[in-house]
N, C-alpha and C positions, 0 to 999 in steps of 0.2 A: 459599410455604406450607411448603416443605422446611425453610427456616430456622426457621420458627415451630414446626414439629413436632420437629425434631431438634437445634436449636441451631446456633450459628455454626460449630463445628468449626474453631477457629482454627489448629490444627496442620495442617490440610489446605489452608489458604488460601495463594495465591501472590501475593506483593506485585506490584502493577502498577508496577514501577519502570523506570528507564531501562535497566537490565541485562536485565530481562525482555523489554522491547520489542525491544531489539537482538537477543537470542537467538531471538526468534520471527520475525525478518525472513526472507524467502525468500533462497535462494541460486541459483547458476547450475545448469545441468544436471550439470556435473561437480563443482560445489561448491568448486572451486579455480580460480585463475587465475595465470598466470606474470607476474612483475613484469618488464615490458619496460624496458630502459634509457632513462631520461629521459622515459618516457611513462606508466608506471604499469601498472595492471591494466585489462584490457578486459572490461567487463560490458555486454551488450546494445548493442553497437556504440559504446560510449562509454568513453573512457579516464578513470580516476580516479587521483589522485595524493595522496600524503602524504610528508612529509619523511623518514620512516623507511625509505622505499623506496630511498634512496640507498645504504644499507649492504647491502641484500639483492637488488640487481638480478640478474635471471636466475633467482631462486628461485620456487618455487610456493607460494602462500599460500591459505588458506581465505578466501572472500569472501562477503559478504552485501550486499544492496542494499535501499534503502527504496522500496517500491512507490508511495509517496505523494510522494516527492521525488527526481526523477531527478538532481538535483545532488549527492546524497550517497550514499556506499557505505561499507562497513566491510571492513577486512582484518585478519586475525589475524597480527600480527607480534610476535615475541619474547614470546610468552605473554600477549598482551593484544590486545583489539580496538581498532583505531584508525580514526578517522573520516577518510575520503578525500573530496576534492572533484573534481568533473568538470572537464574542460578548458574547458568553456563554462558554468561554474557560474552566472554572472549570468543566462543565458537559461534554463537547465534547472532552476534552483532553484524548488521549489514545483510543478513539473510532475509529473503522475502517470505511472506506467508505462503505463497505458492510453492516455493522451494522446500519449506518445512513440511508442507502438506504432501508433496511428492516423496520426500524422504520417509515420512510416516507411513505412507502407502507401501513403499518398498520394504520397510521394516516388517509390516504386517504380512506381506507376501513371503518374506524369508522365513519368518517364524510360524507361519500357518501350519506347516507339516510337523514342526517340532513340539509345539506346545499349544494346548487349547486355552491356557490361561496366560496370555501375553499382554502386558500393559506397557504402553509407550511412556517412557520417562524422559526427562530432559537429559539425563546422563546417557541413556541408550541413543537418543537422538543426536546428541553432540558427538558421541563416538562414531556413529554412522556417518555424520556429515564430514568428519575429519578423515574418513577412510577413502581409499582409492576407488572402491566400488561406488560410493556416492558421487565422487568426482565425475565418473563416466555417465552415470544416470542423470545427473543434475546439471551437466554442462550447458545444455541448451537453455534451460531456465535461467541460469546465471547470466548468460549472454543477453537474454531478454531483459532481465532486471538491470543490468548495467546500462542498456540503452534507455530504459525507462528512467533511471536515476539521472541521466544527463538531461532528459526532457524536463523532469521536475526541477532540477537546478536552474534550468533556463527560465522556467516560469517564475521561480522565486526571485531570480536576478532581475527579470523584467518588472516584477511587481515592486521591487525595491526602488526602481528607477522610474516609476509611473509618473511622478511629478515632473521629471526632466525629459520625458519622451518628446520627440518632435512629432507633430501631427502630420501624417502623410495625406496629401490631398487625394480625394476619391477620384478614381478613373472610371469612365463609363465602361460598362461591360460590352465587349464586341461580340456580335453573333458569330457562331461557328459556321464556317462555310464548308459545304460538302466538298470532298476532294474529287468527286466523280463528275463527269460532264452529263448534260441533260439526256443525251442519247443512251448512255449506260443506265441511268435511272429508269427510263421508260422501258428498256429491255428487261430489267429485273422486276419492276413492279407493274408493268403494263401502263396503258394510257390513263391519265387522270381525268 
């Protein structure tokens, strides 16, 4: 209704582009990560790598990660955002942050009684995610992520067609009529 009353306000619209999506991705608590030699940057227990890290090993860079794809992260290197892939990209690709978090919690629970010094690594996480045990415990989250993915694709598709969309005329909002008769209302609530 706001668009119908006030118009589109094209000067206020933000394009739903790849750049917009990348800039709205979450970051770590510090917002940065140190580039470890031959490992890359560590985000949420997982190392991410891109070839540009070879020239800047040991430096601190700004990072962002995709909460819907644990296999991908982004680093700000030489005045541009570069896509980085995780060390277990084949297993982590398409896995959501929530799914990885649930798997990490489950790994901690399993190893709680066995070892006091247990560290989550990408290798252990990938092995767990590929196991039947993980399949059972993460199935509900995978279904939620699949539904969420279809919604995000719909948004991206509609954003790409924003210039060709037909404007739907606004319809007045009809008041909701109670389905009970006046006698019943007075019996329940008393006289007005």
